[in-house]
C-alpha positions in Angstrom: 0.2 0.0 0.3 1.6 3.2 -1.1 1.5 6.1 2.0 -0.4 8.7 -0.6 -3.9 9.8 0.0 -5.9 12.8 -0.7 -7.7 14.7 2.2 -11.9 15.5 2.1 -11.4 19.2 1.2 -9.3 18.0 -1.3 -11.5 14.9 -3.0 -14.7 18.0 -3.2 -12.2 20.1 -5.2 -11.8 17.5 -7.4 -15.2 16.9 -8.0 -16.1 20.6 -8.2 -19.7 21.4 -8.7 -21.6 17.7 -8.9 -25.2 17.6 -11.0 -27.6 17.7 -8.9 -29.7 14.6 -9.9 -30.9 11.7 -7.8 -29.8 9.2 -6.6 -26.9 11.6 -5.8 -24.5 8.8 -4.5 -24.7 6.8 -8.4 -23.8 10.8 -9.1 -20.7 11.0 -6.7 -19.6 7.3 -7.7 -19.6 8.0 -11.5 -17.6 11.3 -10.8 -15.0 10.2 -9.0 -14.6 7.1 -11.6 -14.3 9.8 -14.0 -11.4 11.0 -11.7 -9.5 7.5 -12.2 -10.4 6.9 -15.7 -8.9 10.3 -16.7 -5.9 10.6 -14.5 -6.7 13.5 -12.1 -7.1 11.1 -9.1 -3.9 9.0 -9.1 -4.1 5.2 -8.5 -3.1 3.4 -5.2 -3.7 6.5 -3.7 -6.0 6.2 -0.3 -9.3 7.7 -0.2 -10.6 9.7 2.6 -12.7 8.7 5.3 -16.5 8.5 4.6 -17.2 10.8 7.6 -14.5 13.3 6.3 -15.9 13.4 2.6 -19.6 13.6 3.3 -18.3 16.9 5.8 -16.4 18.5 2.5 -19.3 17.5 0.6 -21.8 18.6 2.7 -24.4 15.0 2.6 -25.0 12.3 4.5 -22.4 9.9 5.4 -24.7 7.1 4.0 -24.5 8.6 0.6 -20.7 7.9 0.5 -20.7 5.0 1.8 -22.8 4.1 -1.0 -21.0 5.4 -3.6 -18.2 4.0 -2.4 -19.8 0.5 -2.0 -20.5 1.0 -5.8 -16.8 2.5 -7.0 -15.7 -1.4 -4.7 -18.5 -3.2 -7.1 -17.4 -1.5 -10.6 -13.2 -2.2 -9.4 -12.7 1.2 -8.8 -12.3 1.0 -5.3 -10.6 -1.7 -3.0 -10.6 -1.9 0.9 -9.0 -3.4 3.9 -10.3 -3.4 7.3 -8.2 -0.9 9.1 -6.7 -0.1 6.1 -9.0 1.9 4.2 -10.0 2.6 0.8 -7.9 3.4 -2.4 -8.3 4.0 -5.8 -7.9 1.0 -8.6 -8.6 0.0 -11.7 -10.5 -3.2 -13.1 -8.4 -5.9 -13.9 -9.4 -6.1 -17.9 -8.7 -2.2 -17.7 -5.3 -2.4 -16.1 -4.3 -5.2 -18.6 -6.0 -3.3 -21.3 -3.5 -0.2 -21.1 -0.4 -2.5 -20.5 2.0 -0.9 -23.0 3.0 -4.1 -25.8 6.8 -2.8 -25.8 9.4 -0.9 -24.2 8.4 2.2 -26.3 4.6 2.0 -25.5 3.5 0.7 -28.9 5.3 -1.8 -31.0 6.7 -1.4 -34.5 4.6 -3.6 -36.9 5.3 -5.2 -40.1 4.3 -4.3 -43.6 2.2 -1.3 -44.5 -0.5 0.3 -42.2 -3.7 -0.3 -43.8 -5.6 -0.5 -47.2 -4.6 3.0 -47.8 -2.3 3.9 -50.8 -1.2 7.2 -48.3 -0.8 6.4 -44.8 -1.0 9.8 -42.7 1.3 9.3 -39.6 -0.5 11.2 -36.4 1.3 9.5 -34.1 5.0 11.9 -34.4 4.6 15.6 -33.3 8.2 16.7 -35.1 7.9 18.7 -38.2 10.2 19.2 -41.0 13.3 20.8 -41.2 13.0 25.1 -41.3 13.8 26.9 -44.6 17.8 28.0 -43.2 18.4 24.7 -42.2 20.4 24.3 -45.6 22.1 27.7 -44.6 23.0 26.8 -41.5 24.8 22.7 -42.5 26.4 24.8 -45.5 28.0 27.2 -42.4 28.7 24.0 -40.1 30.4 21.9 -42.9 32.6 24.9 -43.8 33.6 25.4 -40.4 34.4 21.9 -39.7 38.3 21.9 -40.5 38.8 23.4 -37.8 37.8 20.8 -35.7 38.9 17.7 -37.6 43.1 17.8 -36.7 42.0 17.1 -33.2 40.1 14.4 -31.9 36.4 15.3 -31.8 35.7 14.3 -28.6 34.0 17.2 -26.3 32.0 15.1 -23.4 30.5 18.7 -22.4 29.3 19.6 -25.8 31.5 21.9 -28.5 32.1 25.4 -26.6 30.7 27.2 -29.4 27.2 25.5 -28.7 27.4 25.7 -25.2 27.8 29.0 -25.5 25.1 29.6 -27.9 22.5 28.3 -25.0 23.9 30.1 -22.3 23.2 32.9 -24.2 19.7 31.8 -24.7 18.6 31.5 -21.4 20.7 34.8 -20.3 18.4 36.7 -23.1 15.1 34.6 -21.4 16.1 36.1 -18.1 18.4 33.2 -16.4 22.4 34.0 -16.3 23.8 31.0 -17.7 28.0 30.2 -17.9 28.9 27.8 -20.5 29.9 25.6 -17.6 26.6 24.7 -16.5 25.3 23.5 -20.0 26.0 19.6 -20.8 24.9 19.0 -24.8 23.3 15.3 -24.7 22.6 13.2 -28.2 18.5 14.8 -28.2 16.4 15.5 -24.9 15.8 12.0 -24.7 19.2 11.1 -23.5 19.7 13.8 -21.2 16.1 12.5 -19.6 18.2 8.6 -19.3 21.4 10.6 -18.4 19.7 12.5 -15.3 17.6 9.1 -14.4 20.9 7.3 -14.2 22.6 10.0 -12.1 20.0 11.1 -9.6 18.3 8.3 -9.1 18.6 4.5 -6.8 16.5 1.9 -7.8 13.4 2.4 -5.7 13.3 6.1 -5.7 10.4 7.9 -6.4 10.1 10.2 -9.0 6.8 12.3 -9.7 5.6 12.4 -13.2 2.9 14.0 -15.1 -0.4 12.4 -16.4 -0.4 12.8 -19.2 3.3 13.1 -20.2 6.0 12.1 -22.4 5.9 8.4 -22.4 9.7 8.1 -23.9 10.4 10.0 -19.7 8.4 7.3 -18.5 10.3 4.5 -20.0 13.8 5.9 -18.9 12.5 6.3 -15.6 11.5 2.6 -15.3 14.3 1.2 -16.6 16.4 2.9 -13.5 13.5 1.3 -11.3 12.1 4.6 -10.0 8.7 4.0 -8.4 6.4 6.7 -10.8 4.1 8.9 -8.7 1.6 10.3 -11.0 -0.5 13.4 -11.0 -2.6 14.4 -12.9 -2.8 17.6 -15.0 -5.4 17.0 -17.8 -7.2 20.0 -17.0 -4.3 22.1 -15.9 -1.9 21.6 -13.2 -3.4 21.3 -9.1 -0.3 22.4 -7.5 -1.4 21.4 -4.4 -2.0 17.9 -5.1 1.5 17.9 -6.6 3.4 19.6 -3.8 1.5 17.0 -1.5 2.5 13.8 -3.8 5.7 15.4 -4.1 5.8 15.6 0.0 4.0 12.3 0.8 6.1 9.8 -1.9 9.1 11.4 -0.7 10.1 11.6 -4.1 13.5 12.3 -5.2 12.5 14.2 -8.2 9.8 15.2 -10.6 9.3 15.4 -14.3 7.5 17.9 -15.4 6.8 20.0 -19.1 5.4 23.0 -18.1 6.1 24.9 -21.4 2.9 23.6 -23.9 3.1 20.3 -22.9 3.3 17.2 -24.2 0.3 16.2 -24.9 -2.0 18.9 -23.2 -0.6 21.9 -24.6 -1.1 23.5 -21.6 1.4 26.6 -20.1 2.0 26.8 -16.6 2.2 30.7 -15.1 4.6 32.7 -13.9 2.5 31.7 -10.3 2.8 28.5 -11.1 6.6 27.9 -11.4 6.8 29.9 -8.8 4.7 27.5 -6.6 6.9 24.1 -8.6 10.2 25.2 -7.4 8.7 26.1 -3.7 7.4 22.4 -3.5 10.5 21.0 -4.6 12.4 23.0 -1.7 9.5 22.0 0.3 10.2 18.4 -0.5 14.0 18.1 -1.0 13.7 17.5 -4.3 15.1 17.9 -8.3 12.9 19.4 -10.1 13.5 18.1 -14.5 11.8 21.1 -16.2 11.8 19.8 -19.9 11.4 23.0 -22.3 11.6 20.4 -25.5 8.4 23.1 -26.8 9.2 26.3 -24.9 10.2 28.1 -28.0 6.7 27.0 -30.0 4.8 29.9 -28.4 2.2 30.3 -31.5 2.6 33.8 -30.9 6.2 34.1 -30.5 5.6 38.3 -30.2 3.3 37.6 -27.2 4.0 37.7 -23.4 6.0 34.7 -22.1 6.2 33.2 -18.6 10.0 33.1 -17.1 12.1 29.7 -17.0 11.5 27.9 -14.4 14.7 28.0 -13.6 14.7 31.8 -13.1 12.6 31.4 -9.7 15.5 28.6 -8.8 18.6 29.6 -5.5 18.9 26.5 -4.9 20.2 24.4 -7.6 17.3 22.3 -7.7 16.0 23.1 -11.3 17.7 21.0 -13.8 16.3 22.2 -17.6 16.6 20.2 -20.6 16.6 21.5 -23.8 16.3 20.1 -27.3 17.0 20.9 -31.3 13.9 18.7 -32.4 11.3 20.2 -32.2 12.2 23.6 -33.1 14.9 23.2 -35.4 14.3 19.4 -36.8 14.1 15.5 -35.8 17.0 14.1 -37.7 19.4 17.1 -35.6 20.0 14.7 -32.6 21.3 17.5 -30.2 19.8 18.5 -26.7 21.5 20.2 -23.4 21.2 20.1 -19.9 21.2 23.3 -17.9 22.4 22.5 -14.4 24.7 24.1 -11.4 28.1 23.4 -12.4 29.2 21.0 -10.1 26.4 18.6 -10.9 27.1 19.4 -15.1 30.7 18.3 -14.3 29.3 14.6 -12.3 26.8 14.5 -15.7 29.9 15.0 -17.9 32.1 12.3 -16.4 28.8 10.4 -16.2 28.1 10.5 -20.0 30.8 8.9 -20.9 30.2 5.8 -20.3 27.1 5.9 -22.4 27.8 7.6 -25.5 31.3 9.7 -25.2 30.2 12.9 -26.6 27.5 14.4 -29.2 28.3 14.6 -33.3 30.5 17.7 -34.1 28.3 18.3 -37.5 25.4 18.1 -35.7 26.7 20.6 -32.6 27.6 22.7 -35.4 24.8 22.9 -37.5 22.7 23.5 -34.1 24.5 26.8 -33.1 24.6 28.0 -36.2 20.5 27.6 -35.8 20.7 29.1 -32.6 21.8 32.0 -34.2 18.5 32.2 -36.5 16.4 31.3 -33.9 14.2 34.4 -34.1 13.5 33.6 -37.2 12.7 29.8 -37.0 10.2 30.5 -34.1 8.6 33.2 -36.3 8.2 30.4 -39.2 7.4 27.6 -37.4 4.5 30.0 -35.4 2.9 30.7 -39.0 2.7 27.3 -39.7 1.5 25.8 -36.3 -0.7 28.6 -36.5 -2.0 27.6 -39.7 -2.3 23.8 -39.2 -3.4 23.9 -35.8 -6.5 25.8 -37.0 -7.4 23.4 -39.7 -7.1 20.7 -37.4 -9.8 22.4 -35.4 -12.1 23.6 -37.4 -12.1 20.1 -39.2 -12.7 18.1 -35.8 -15.5 20.9 -34.8 -17.2 19.9 -38.3 -16.9 16.0 -38.1 -15.9 14.8 -34.8 -18.5 17.8 -32.8 -18.6 15.2 -29.8 -14.7 15.8 -29.4 -13.7 18.0 -27.0 -10.4 19.8 -26.3 -8.9 22.9 -25.2 -7.1 24.8 -28.4 -3.6 25.3 -26.7 -1.7 29.0 -27.8 1.9 26.8 -28.6 3.2 23.7 -29.1 2.3 20.9 -31.7 -0.4 19.2 -30.4 -4.4 18.8 -29.4 -5.3 16.5 -26.4 -8.9 15.5 -27.3 -11.3 13.7 -25.2 -13.5 11.3 -26.8 -16.1 11.2 -23.8 -15.9 7.4 -23.6 -13.3 4.7 -22.7 -12.7 4.1 -26.7 -9.3 5.8 -27.1 -7.7 2.4 -27.9 -10.3 0.9 -30.1 -10.7 4.2 -32.2 -7.0 3.9 -32.9 -7.0 0.6 -34.2 -9.8 1.5 -36.2 -7.9 4.5 -37.9 -5.5 2.2 -38.1 -7.4 0.0 -40.6 -8.1 3.2 -42.2 -4.6 4.2 -42.9 -4.3 6.9 -39.9 -1.5 6.4 -36.7 -2.7 7.8 -33.9 -1.7 7.2 -30.5 -4.4 6.4 -28.0 -4.2 7.9 -24.1 -3.1 5.2 -22.2 0.6 5.6 -23.3 0.9 8.7 -21.8 0.1 7.8 -18.7 0.5 5.1 -16.0 -1.7 2.0 -15.3 -3.9 1.9 -18.4 -6.1 5.3 -17.5 -6.8 7.8 -19.9 -8.7 5.4 -22.3 -10.9 8.6 -23.3 -8.3 10.7 -24.9 -6.1 11.0 -28.2 -2.6 13.1 -28.8 -2.9 14.5 -32.4 -0.4 16.4 -33.7 -0.8 19.6 -36.0 2.6 19.5 -38.1 1.5 17.6 -41.1 0.3 19.8 -44.1 -3.4 21.2 -43.8 -4.4 18.6 -46.5 -3.7 15.8 -45.0 -4.6 17.0 -41.4 -8.1 17.1 -43.6 -7.8 14.0 -45.0 -6.9 12.2 -41.4 -9.9 13.6 -39.6 -12.1 12.5 -42.1 -10.9 9.1 -41.4 -10.9 9.0 -37.9 -14.8 10.3 -38.1 -15.1 7.1 -39.9 -13.0 5.0 -37.3 -14.8 6.7 -34.3 -18.1 5.1 -35.5 -16.6 1.5 -36.3 -14.7 1.7 -33.0 -16.9 -0.5 -31.6 -17.2 -3.0 -34.7 -12.8 -2.9 -34.3 -11.0 -6.5 -34.3 -8.8 -7.2 -31.2 -6.5 -4.2 -30.5 -2.8 -5.5 -32.2 0.7 -4.0 -31.7 0.5 -0.2 -33.2 3.4 2.1 -35.0 5.7 3.7 -32.6 5.6 7.5 -32.3 7.8 10.6 -31.0 
């Protein structure tokens, strides 16, 4: 049994204004079940005592008791005399949500369906920007300066570390080059941090939903994952109590156009996030992969989380893959100088150093970052609006919040059919990733992630096929492994 728990007032706040239907115990059971399925109420969290929840809701204890009984009968609550009651999933849903490979979704052999032109909505990564060719040419011309040496720079080339440090300084976070470690992509950065900071069995707090490959890195290290729901945005009180109750060693968060929800945490929330880490004596790994992808690049933006850190707890992870190009396998870590040196030594047993040419290209692109941000904003705004318009026309029952940045819509289907819809879409030539792969323990079955990086015509066709998949989902065959995603 976990030591995590939710109080009566906390659960009442999560439930919000309950519908005034009768019988009320059925409404209460239904809404608690919904909190479990959409990830806002984690699994294996002890529920408040019946008396405490009744007082918080202003209802009779009998109403709460009957609601708990209904949830137990349906498999969403388990109880043991003397230990209380805690959230759970029915066994069938636990099995359905189990990953099919170490990537969560397995590769398949052959085509993706009967269509000649499959559409990949499993990939949230755009093509290279217009200035990419210029940056490559300049990097190749500069390469002879480096080829006379060994080519191994475990911390990264000085020119790139300086460019990254300058970017942080421009955003209000004074940074020295010796605080930067260049990695082979953000995924490598997350894995390196997990390997360096965690011991087997340590608790790691994660958002739900979140980036699935980060979850896999933490799992491979043997971390105990502690999810906190962000489907409707960050609940900082639950995040703080979750970090403290689990004695988390670190928390992995995506506050900038969160993948996959697109949420953006405001400055006040960032202050609270750093304070939560300080109170729990935990590291805060902040994934900034999407931070430069505002759809209005001139709009005011929150300061980086590291700007509010005075104790060296915030570790920032960045990447060239989303802003510049996925094939440019360059990422970075910003940390204290002592931790940066420790990470540099640790990475030598992983990959020694990142490719020199890729680093030179990334440095040249950093010098053009504002032009690339503007180009991305124009493209992504158009494609986001195309996807939103098509969904509202053809699938009006699907719900989503239109993001101000990032590359994805997090769509709520209204029923736990995401895996069936994904399978039916696969048969129609559309790759799409169902919600459970972005969480822990098989919840989020009522959600899909839909990237909008493709051309508008492809997005419209994809939604047409998704509409057919949604209609035919109940007749879909037994789910089989789906293709890989990023």
